[in-house]
Each structure stands twice: as structure tokens, then as C-alpha cells.
C-alpha atoms as a printed R data frame, in Angstrom:
   type eleno elety resid chain resno      x      y      z
1  ATOM     1    CA   MET     A     1 61.932 18.294 29.347
2  ATOM     2    CA   MET     A     2 64.059 17.825 32.395
3  ATOM     3    CA   LEU     A     3 64.733 14.285 34.769
4  ATOM     4    CA   GLY     A     4 64.238 13.524 37.817
5  ATOM     5    CA   ASP     A     5 67.628 14.016 38.888
6  ATOM     6    CA   GLY     A     6 67.560 17.685 37.157
7  ATOM     7    CA   LEU     A     7 69.000 17.122 33.569
8  ATOM     8    CA   ARG     A     8 67.636 19.552 31.045
9  ATOM     9    CA   CYS     A     9 66.428 17.739 27.715
10 ATOM    10    CA   LEU     A    10 64.789 18.537 24.521
11 ATOM    11    CA   PRO     A    11 61.675 17.564 23.551
12 ATOM    12    CA   ALA     A    12 61.731 13.107 22.678
13 ATOM    13    CA   GLU     A    13 58.953 11.840 20.703
14 ATOM    14    CA   LEU     A    14 57.559  8.492 21.384
15 ATOM    15    CA   GLU     A    15 55.720  6.222 18.231
16 ATOM    16    CA   LEU     A    16 54.627  2.986 19.933
17 ATOM    17    CA   LEU     A    17 54.933  0.227 17.640
18 ATOM    18    CA   PRO     A    18 52.801 -2.576 16.820
19 ATOM    19    CA   GLU     A    19 55.089 -4.945 18.876
20 ATOM    20    CA   PRO     A    20 53.715 -5.482 22.716
21 ATOM    21    CA   ASP     A    21 55.820 -3.137 24.534
22 ATOM    22    CA   ALA     A    22 57.565 -1.328 21.940
23 ATOM    23    CA   GLY     A    23 58.123  1.966 20.675
24 ATOM    24    CA   LEU     A    24 60.308  4.512 18.492
25 ATOM    25    CA   VAL     A    25 61.750  7.304 20.352
26 ATOM    26    CA   THR     A    26 63.362  9.999 18.034
27 ATOM    27    CA   LEU     A    27 66.067 12.783 20.225
28 ATOM    28    CA   ARG     A    28 67.168 15.992 19.147
29 ATOM    29    CA   GLU     A    29 70.259 15.022 21.336
30 ATOM    30    CA   GLY     A    30 70.849 12.402 23.625
31 ATOM    31    CA   LYS     A    31 72.258 12.601 26.607
32 ATOM    32    CA   TYR     A    32 73.490 10.328 29.167
33 ATOM    33    CA   HIS     A    33 71.508  7.111 29.011
34 ATOM    34    CA   GLN     A    34 68.537  9.509 28.485
35 ATOM    35    CA   VAL     A    35 66.130  6.992 26.544
36 ATOM    36    CA   LYS     A    36 66.563  4.514 29.726
37 ATOM    37    CA   ARG     A    37 66.609  7.190 31.835
38 ATOM    38    CA   MET     A    38 62.999  8.889 30.622
39 ATOM    39    CA   LEU     A    39 61.288  5.279 30.180
40 ATOM    40    CA   ALA     A    40 61.843  4.223 33.666
41 ATOM    41    CA   ALA     A    41 60.698  7.542 35.093
42 ATOM    42    CA   ARG     A    42 57.342  6.844 33.042
43 ATOM    43    CA   GLY     A    43 57.867  2.447 34.877
44 ATOM    44    CA   LYS     A    44 58.907  1.164 31.548
45 ATOM    45    CA   PRO     A    45 62.240  0.413 31.480
46 ATOM    46    CA   VAL     A    46 64.037 -0.138 28.607
47 ATOM    47    CA   LEU     A    47 64.902 -4.167 27.896
48 ATOM    48    CA   TYR     A    48 67.083 -3.744 24.274
49 ATOM    49    CA   LEU     A    49 67.955 -0.469 22.819
50 ATOM    50    CA   LYS     A    50 68.940 -0.369 19.343
51 ATOM    51    CA   ARG     A    51 70.192  3.017 17.404
52 ATOM    52    CA   LEU     A    52 68.536  3.349 13.846
53 ATOM    53    CA   SER     A    53 69.785  6.895 12.580
54 ATOM    54    CA   MET     A    54 72.130  9.812 13.611
55 ATOM    55    CA   GLY     A    55 71.746 12.855 12.286
56 ATOM    56    CA   PRO     A    56 71.660 12.366  8.443
57 ATOM    57    CA   LEU     A    57 73.076  9.030  8.673
58 ATOM    58    CA   GLU     A    58 71.323  6.072  8.912
59 ATOM    59    CA   LEU     A    59 73.138  2.350 10.642
60 ATOM    60    CA   ASP     A    60 74.709  0.308  8.324
61 ATOM    61    CA   PRO     A    61 72.490 -2.872  8.462
62 ATOM    62    CA   GLU     A    62 75.722 -5.072  7.244
63 ATOM    63    CA   LEU     A    63 76.546 -3.965 10.450
64 ATOM    64    CA   VAL     A    64 77.881 -7.127 13.332
65 ATOM    65    CA   THR     A    65 76.742 -5.918 16.990
66 ATOM    66    CA   GLY     A    66 79.368 -3.829 18.096
67 ATOM    67    CA   GLY     A    67 81.022 -3.375 14.472
68 ATOM    68    CA   TRP     A    68 82.278 -0.385 13.281
69 ATOM    69    CA   ARG     A    69 83.608  1.256  9.359
70 ATOM    70    CA   PRO     A    70 84.887  4.162  8.563
71 ATOM    71    CA   LEU     A    71 82.200  6.988  6.697
72 ATOM    72    CA   THR     A    72 81.989  7.390  2.776
73 ATOM    73    CA   GLU     A    73 82.806 10.849  1.738
74 ATOM    74    CA   GLU     A    74 79.430 11.443  1.292
75 ATOM    75    CA   GLU     A    75 78.554 10.360  4.747
76 ATOM    76    CA   ARG     A    76 81.239 12.868  5.770
77 ATOM    77    CA   LYS     A    77 80.464 15.675  3.572
78 ATOM    78    CA   ARG     A    78 76.768 14.920  4.895
79 ATOM    79    CA   LEU     A    79 77.768 15.561  8.829
80 ATOM    80    CA   LYS     A    80 79.521 18.909  7.530
81 ATOM    81    CA   GLU     A    81 76.626 20.163  6.079
82 ATOM    82    CA   LEU     A    82 74.839 19.992  9.379
83 ATOM    83    CA   GLU     A    83 76.688 22.368 11.004
């Protein structure tokens, strides 16, 4: 896939959700504002974007918006297995 400015990206998947104008996007890599740029190119600007997971890690539902926490040893192990 190539964006209008020439940026090459791995293919992405889009699953339309039951809510109007809502979808679940799955990326193999995430380049600078890739989701926003891909959808804007198709006439669907992004109004709200939320990361649900990254690799084998799912977003901790206890975290407040903009919050963070250290990775657990198990999470570190799962990420190391990807190398």
C-alpha cells in the first residue's frame, strides 16, 4: 500500500463495526499517523482513535487516558519472544 505522499506501508485490515462510521483497523506496522492518513485519503477523516493492543499486548483497561504503567515480567517475555 502506498499513501498519496509516497509512503509505503504494509497492508492493513478494516472491519466495519455496527455503530455508524465506526471500524476496527489492524496494522502490521504503524507509521506516522498512518490510520488517519489512510482513512482521510478515502474521504473518511478520523474523529476518534483508540489503540486496543500492540503486538501481543492488550491495553490495560485500568489505565486512564494518557496514563502508563511499567510492563510486567510476563509482558516483557512476550515481547522478547517476537524478536
